[in-house]
C-alpha positions as CSV (number, residue, x, y, z in Angstrom):
1,M,-7.0,12.9,1.9
2,F,-4.6,9.9,2.3
3,Q,-7.5,7.7,4.3
4,S,-9.5,7.9,0.9
5,I,-7.0,7.2,-1.3
6,L,-6.1,4.1,0.3
7,V,-8.9,2.9,0.2
8,K,-9.1,3.7,-3.2
9,L,-6.5,1.2,-3.4
10,A,-7.4,-1.0,-1.2
11,K,-9.8,-2.0,-3.3
12,A,-8.1,-2.6,-6.4
13,F,-5.7,-4.2,-4.8
14,D,-8.4,-6.8,-3.6
15,S,-10.5,-6.9,-7.0
16,Q,-7.3,-8.2,-8.7
17,Q,-6.0,-10.3,-5.5
18,I,-2.7,-8.3,-5.2
19,P,-1.2,-8.8,-2.2
20,Y,0.0,-5.6,-0.7
21,I,1.3,-3.7,2.9
22,V,0.6,0.0,3.7
23,I,4.1,1.2,5.1
24,G,6.0,4.0,6.0
25,G,4.6,7.0,7.2
26,Q,1.1,6.6,6.2
27,A,1.0,3.3,8.2
28,V,2.6,4.9,11.3
29,L,-0.7,6.8,11.0
30,L,-3.5,4.5,10.8
31,Y,-1.8,3.4,14.2
32,G,-1.9,6.9,16.1
33,E,1.1,7.8,16.1
34,P,2.0,11.6,14.2
35,R,4.3,11.6,11.6
36,L,4.7,14.7,9.4
37,T,5.0,12.8,5.7
38,R,3.2,13.5,2.4
39,D,3.0,10.2,0.4
40,I,2.1,6.5,0.7
41,N,4.2,3.2,0.5
42,I,2.6,0.2,-0.8
43,T,5.1,-3.0,-0.9
44,L,3.5,-5.5,-3.3
45,G,3.7,-9.1,-2.1
46,I,4.4,-10.4,-6.6
47,E,6.5,-12.0,-8.1
48,I,8.3,-11.4,-11.1
49,P,9.8,-14.0,-13.1
50,L,13.1,-14.6,-13.5
51,H,13.1,-15.0,-16.9
52,R,10.4,-15.7,-19.6
53,K,9.7,-19.0,-21.2
């Protein structure tokens, strides 16, 4: 279930050229280490302007 959600998220971020990284328990599961978790943690690589011009 989580894998299909991750694929959809990856496609959406990629189509908008938004850099991202999967972190937390789901990232660990993708690398083969079992961990009980029911959430997906994603960090976006975007900058937030400090002020508007």
